[in-house]
Structure formats: C-alpha cells, structure tokens
VMD Tcl script that draws the C-alpha trace (Angstrom):
set ca {
  {0.00 0.00 0.00}
  {1.22 3.50 -0.78}
  {0.95 6.20 1.77}
  {1.54 9.89 1.67}
  {3.66 11.62 4.31}
  {0.44 12.51 6.14}
  {-0.62 8.85 6.18}
  {-3.80 9.29 4.13}
  {-3.15 6.30 1.87}
  {-3.56 8.05 -1.49}
  {-1.77 10.57 -3.69}
  {1.77 9.24 -3.35}
  {3.87 6.59 -5.06}
  {6.20 6.16 -2.10}
  {5.84 2.81 -0.30}
  {5.36 2.59 3.44}
  {9.09 2.59 4.15}
  {9.39 6.15 2.77}
  {11.90 5.19 0.07}
  {11.18 5.08 -3.66}
  {11.27 1.79 -5.52}
  {14.77 0.64 -6.60}
  {13.99 0.98 -10.30}
  {12.88 4.60 -9.78}
  {16.22 5.35 -8.12}
  {18.03 3.83 -11.11}
  {16.05 6.04 -13.53}
  {17.01 9.14 -11.55}
  {20.69 8.21 -11.64}
  {20.63 7.31 -15.34}
  {19.57 10.77 -16.48}
  {22.53 13.10 -17.21}
  {20.73 16.14 -15.82}
  {17.79 15.61 -13.48}
  {15.68 18.43 -14.91}
  {16.32 17.69 -18.59}
  {13.29 17.67 -20.83}
  {13.56 15.22 -23.68}
  {11.18 15.96 -26.51}
  {11.82 12.62 -28.16}
  {11.61 9.68 -25.75}
  {14.78 7.62 -25.62}
  {16.88 10.30 -27.31}
  {19.91 11.37 -25.32}
  {21.12 14.95 -25.87}
  {24.40 15.38 -27.74}
  {27.38 15.82 -25.39}
  {28.40 18.96 -27.32}
  {24.97 20.56 -26.66}
  {25.15 24.06 -25.14}
  {22.47 24.34 -22.46}
  {22.72 28.11 -22.30}
  {22.68 28.73 -26.05}
  {19.55 30.87 -25.80}
  {21.00 33.46 -23.38}
  {23.03 35.61 -25.81}
  {20.33 35.78 -28.52}
  {17.71 36.53 -25.86}
  {19.73 39.45 -24.48}
  {20.32 40.68 -28.03}
  {16.59 40.47 -28.72}
  {15.65 42.35 -25.56}
  {18.08 45.19 -26.28}
  {18.08 45.14 -30.08}
  {14.43 44.89 -31.07}
  {13.36 48.22 -29.48}
  {16.27 49.94 -31.23}
  {15.33 48.28 -34.50}
  {11.73 49.43 -34.15}
  {12.83 53.03 -33.58}
  {15.21 52.76 -36.55}
  {12.40 51.40 -38.72}
  {10.18 54.32 -37.76}
  {12.94 56.77 -38.64}
  {13.55 55.00 -41.97}
  {9.89 55.56 -42.86}
  {10.13 59.28 -42.14}
  {13.63 59.85 -43.54}
  {12.59 60.78 -47.11}
  {11.17 64.00 -45.69}
  {14.72 65.06 -44.80}
  {15.47 65.52 -48.50}
  {12.62 67.96 -49.18}
  {14.84 71.03 -49.03}
  {17.62 69.58 -51.19}
  {18.48 71.22 -54.49}
  {18.91 69.24 -57.71}
  {22.70 68.94 -57.43}
  {23.20 68.91 -53.65}
  {22.72 66.75 -50.57}
  {25.13 63.96 -51.55}
  {26.20 63.45 -47.93}
  {22.56 63.28 -46.82}
  {21.66 60.78 -49.54}
  {24.66 58.65 -48.59}
  {23.68 58.65 -44.91}
  {20.08 57.82 -45.78}
  {21.32 54.88 -47.87}
  {23.67 53.52 -45.19}
  {21.03 53.67 -42.42}
  {18.65 51.03 -43.84}
  {21.62 48.84 -44.72}
  {22.76 48.92 -41.08}
  {19.23 48.15 -39.96}
  {19.00 45.19 -42.35}
  {22.38 43.91 -41.14}
  {21.15 44.15 -37.52}
  {18.03 42.15 -38.33}
  {20.06 39.51 -40.19}
  {22.56 39.27 -37.31}
  {19.73 38.73 -34.83}
  {18.11 36.06 -37.00}
  {21.50 34.40 -37.49}
  {22.15 34.38 -33.74}
  {18.93 32.44 -33.17}
  {19.46 30.06 -36.10}
  {23.01 28.90 -35.35}
  {23.29 25.36 -34.01}
  {23.20 25.03 -30.22}
  {26.54 23.28 -30.04}
  {29.40 24.42 -27.85}
  {31.69 24.87 -30.84}
  {29.37 27.58 -32.26}
  {29.20 29.59 -29.03}
  {31.66 32.27 -30.17}
  {29.87 32.91 -33.47}
  {26.47 32.98 -31.74}
  {27.78 35.44 -29.15}
  {29.41 37.63 -31.81}
  {26.21 37.82 -33.85}
  {24.22 38.50 -30.69}
  {26.53 41.38 -29.80}
  {26.52 42.72 -33.36}
  {22.73 42.99 -33.66}
  {22.10 45.71 -31.03}
  {25.37 47.46 -31.91}
  {24.38 47.73 -35.57}
  {20.92 48.97 -34.59}
  {22.48 51.53 -32.25}
  {24.89 52.72 -34.94}
  {21.99 53.18 -37.37}
  {20.13 55.20 -34.75}
  {23.19 57.37 -34.12}
  {23.58 57.87 -37.87}
  {20.00 59.09 -38.10}
  {20.39 61.38 -35.09}
  {23.46 63.04 -36.70}
  {22.34 63.43 -40.31}
  {24.23 66.04 -42.34}
  {22.39 69.24 -43.12}
  {20.55 69.56 -46.41}
  {22.00 72.09 -48.82}
}
mol new
graphics top color blue
foreach p $ca { graphics top sphere $p radius 0.5 }
foreach p [lrange $ca 0 end-1] q [lrange $ca 1 end] { graphics top cylinder $p $q radius 0.2 }
display resetview
C-alpha cells in the first residue's frame, strides 16, 4: 500500500518505508541532468549541446528589437529630410540615408542568425558575436540618423 507523508493512503507513489522503488532510483541516476526535458523519448542529448545557447540571442533580442523598431520608424520618415535639397546637392545626406537602412537590415540579419546557429558548444563564439553585433548595428543606425548632415 502506498501512503503519503500525512498517512492518508492516497496521492503518493512512495511505499510505506518512505523510500522510492529501486527501479525509480536507477532512472534518476541514469539521467545526465535531473531536470532535462527530452522531446523525443529515448533520445539522449548530444554531449556537445550548449544548455545556455539561448541566453546571448535573448539578451540581443531584448536590447536590439526596441532599437530596430525606432530605426524602422525613422527610416519611414527619412525621405522628408530631403525635401529642401536642391537638384545637385545633398550627396552626404543621400549617402547617410542609404547607409542607415543597410545597417538596420544587417542588424536584423545578425539577430536572425544568432537564433538560427546550431546550439553546439563549438558555435558559441559565433552565436555570441552575432548576438553582440545585432544591437550594436541597430544603435549605430540610430546614431547615424540622429546626426544626419544638413541639407544644402
């Protein structure tokens, strides 16, 4: 008969002695990490698997996405900066307005790449580099837009 710690006789798989069955103890010892969730039964995770592979892309997402949204809003309004340009002028402004969306696109691609790289330990450096590059590229695009050259 199984008893719970309160002695009610239901709701617990622990026998009367208070110890789990021997085969349950063997299952606990056989798992490499006691809290591991295996999506496919019987599949053992690869030994090169990085358990914290999501941390760097998550931090990059938290810091980069708001910057990318602000950059995207500025990109939509940036054609109005060229309203006062003459026919032969504003080359520096046109160049800056061309580089800005390219930086924003590179930031988005770096963030997507950081999430898509394999979760192996050998790819940790590349995943971290792409995760660091995404918010930095978005920040550089924002700084470029905040310091646009004057229209002539």
